[in-house]
N, C-alpha and C positions, 0 to 999 in steps of 0.2 A: 609115206609110203616109201621103203627102200626100192632104188633101181637095181636093178640084176639083169646079170648080161641074158639069164634066161627070158628077164621082160624084154629087155629088147630085141632080142633075136625072135620073139614070138608076135612083137610090133612090125618088125620087119617082114615077115612074113604073113602078116594080116595085110598090109599096106603096100607091098612090093616095094617100099623104099630101102633100097639094099646099098644105101651109100658107103662106100669103103671107111667111112670115119664113126659110123657104128657097126661096123662087124669083123672089120679085119685089123687087126692089132698090129701088125708092120706098117701097113698105111697110116692109121691114124698116127702112129709113132712117128710117122714122117709130117704130119699135117700140123697147124696151127697151135693144137690144143696139148700135143704130145703124146695122148692115149684116146681109146675109142669114147664117144660122147653117145648121152642118149638121144632120141630123137626131138625135136623139141615139140612136136605134134604129140609125142606120147604124154608129156613133162603138161601139153595144153589141156590133155580129154582127162587127165586129174582134175579140173576145172567143172569140166562136165559134171562128173561123179559127185564133186562137192555142191555144185549147185542142186544134182537130184536129191541130194542128203537134206539141205536146207530149205527149200522148195518144192516138196514134192507135187508132183501135177504140173510144174510150169514149163511151160515152151521155149526154150531157149532161141533166140532170133538173132542173134550178134557177137560176134567176141573179136576184138581186137586185142593184138598181143605182142609186146615188145620182148624179145628172148634177149635178156640183159648178162648172162655168163653161161659157160655151159653145166651139164650135168654129166657127171661120172658114175660108171658102175660105183655102188658100194654106198652112194648120196642118198641121204633120207629128204623126202621132198614132204613141207607140208601145202597147203593150200589155206588160203585166208580170202572168202568172200565176205563183202560186206555193203551194205544197200549204199550208193554214193548219192541219189537224189531220183524221186518220184518222176517218169515224163508225164507231164498233167498234159499235156495237147497230145498226146498218144493213147489215152486213155490208160487202161490197166497196164501200162510196160512200169517196170523197173531197170535203171540203170545198176550196174554192181561193179564195185572195183573189186579187179582178179588178182590175187598175187602168191606167187609159190616163190617157199624160202628153202635153199639146203639145210643142214644140219647147223651150219655156223650162223644161220639166220641172216644170209645174205639173197638178197631178190634176186633169182636166177631166170624168172618171168614176170611181168605186169601189163595190167592192162582193162579195159571195159568189158562187159558182158550186156544185154538185153536180156529181159526174160518178159515174157507175158502169162 
């Protein structure tokens, strides 16, 4: 998915997260990354979509995420979800390794999800 200004603005409206680093070019320019960045949970939500695609009907029960680098307007994000292991003690749970990468193949987000 290509991250657009419109997508960031829509996410801000939907969630109420109107942090200037996402929405205000001038404020973002003075910040750590020098320009606007996408919301971390916007990128994280792409994991949910990929889980739904790969595991239709699964119930998504847990997610941990480490934000590794910023995502900028125009970045193209791909999501990789792979089974890490079955949680035999918990019955039908699966633990999934989740990684989001930008167009340069750099990890922008990584973590694990649990589904049943």
